[in-house]
DRENLUM-95924 format. One record per residue (C-alpha): z, y, x; residue number from 1; residue in one letter. Coordinates in Angstrom, 1 decimal, padded with zeros to 4 digits. Layout:
<sites>
      c3      c2      c1  sevo  pator
       Z       Y       X   NUM      A
...
</sites>
This chain:
<sites>
      c3      c2      c1  sevo  pator
   018.6   015.0  -003.3     1      M
   021.3   012.4  -003.6     2      I
   023.8   012.2  -006.5     3      V
   026.8   010.0  -006.3     4      I
   028.7   009.3  -009.5     5      S
   031.5   006.9  -010.2     6      G
   035.0   006.2  -011.4     7      T
   038.2   005.1  -009.8     8      F
   040.7   003.1  -011.8     9      T
   044.2   004.0  -010.6    10      V
   047.7   002.9  -011.8    11      D
   048.8   005.8  -013.9    12      P
   052.0   005.9  -011.9    13      A
   049.9   006.7  -008.8    14      D
   047.5   009.2  -010.5    15      R
   049.2   012.4  -009.2    16      E
   049.3   011.0  -005.6    17      A
   045.6   010.0  -005.9    18      F
   044.7   013.5  -007.2    19      L
   046.7   015.1  -004.3    20      T
   044.7   013.1  -001.8    21      A
   041.5   013.9  -003.7    22      A
   042.2   017.6  -003.5    23      K
   042.5   017.5   000.3    24      A
   039.3   015.5   000.8    25      V
   037.4   017.7  -001.7    26      M
   038.3   020.9   000.2    27      A
   037.1   019.7   003.5    28      D
   034.0   017.9   002.2    29      T
   032.7   021.0   000.4    30      L
   032.5   022.7   003.8    31      L
   030.1   020.0   005.2    32      E
   026.5   020.8   005.7    33      A
   024.3   019.4   003.0    34      G
   027.1   019.1   000.4    35      C
   026.4   020.9  -002.8    36      H
   029.1   019.3  -005.0    37      A
   032.1   017.0  -004.4    38      Y
   034.6   016.7  -007.2    39      C
   037.2   014.3  -008.4    40      F
   038.1   014.8  -012.1    41      S
   040.9   013.0  -014.0    42      P
   039.8   011.6  -017.3    43      S
   041.1   013.5  -020.3    44      V
   041.3   010.3  -022.4    45      T
   042.4   007.6  -020.0    46      D
   045.3   008.2  -017.5    47      P
   044.0   005.4  -015.3    48      A
   040.6   006.9  -014.7    49      V
   039.4   009.5  -012.2    50      V
   035.7   010.4  -012.1    51      H
   033.8   011.2  -008.9    52      L
   030.7   013.4  -008.7    53      F
   028.8   014.4  -005.5    54      E
   025.5   016.1  -004.7    55      K
   024.0   016.0  -001.3    56      W
   020.7   017.3   000.3    57      D
   019.9   013.7   001.5    58      S
   021.3   010.4   002.7    59      E
   021.0   011.9   006.2    60      D
   023.5   014.7   005.2    61      A
   025.7   012.1   003.5    62      L
   025.9   009.8   006.5    63      G
   028.1   011.9   008.8    64      P
   030.5   012.6   005.8    65      H
   031.5   008.9   005.8    66      M
   032.7   009.2   009.4    67      K
   034.8   012.4   009.1    68      T
   038.5   012.6   009.7    69      D
   039.1   013.7   006.1    70      H
   037.4   010.6   004.7    71      I
   039.5   008.4   007.0    72      R
   042.6   010.2   005.9    73      A
   041.7   009.8   002.2    74      F
   041.2   006.1   002.8    75      G
   044.6   005.8   004.5    76      R
   046.2   007.6   001.5    77      A
   044.5   005.2  -001.0    78      L
   046.0   002.2   000.9    79      K
   049.5   003.3  -000.3    80      D
   048.3   003.5  -004.0    81      L
   047.4   001.0  -006.6    82      K
   043.7   001.6  -006.9    83      V
   042.8  -001.1  -009.4    84      L
   039.0  -000.7  -009.2    85      G
   036.1   001.6  -008.3    86      R
   032.6   001.7  -009.5    87      E
   030.3   004.1  -007.6    88      I
   026.6   004.5  -007.7    89      S
   024.1   006.6  -005.7    90      M
   021.0   008.1  -007.2    91      Y
   017.9   009.5  -005.5    92      E
   016.9   012.5  -007.5    93      V
   013.3   013.6  -007.4    94      A
   013.8   016.9  -009.2    95      S
   016.4   019.1  -010.9    96      E
   016.0   021.3  -013.9    97      K
   018.7   023.7  -015.0    98      K
   019.7   023.5  -018.7    99      M
</sites>
């Protein structure tokens, strides 16, 4: 299993536009084979931060996602916004235990 976690730092003036673009890409991504979770969440304490969380079966499942029309559309939408930074990490998870 692959988990991707990160943050985008967005000019607070562009936060709503970022979240609108994020909602569109989330809806399409959740329909992809091998995707178990894909979520952008605005920080409740910092208006410039949006968190990202993804869970995929494998890197093989993630690969085609990066070439989809909805990811390209999301990238185009971000070009019009002030995205001040992003920090995203991928983790290979050997096991999962419900809490």
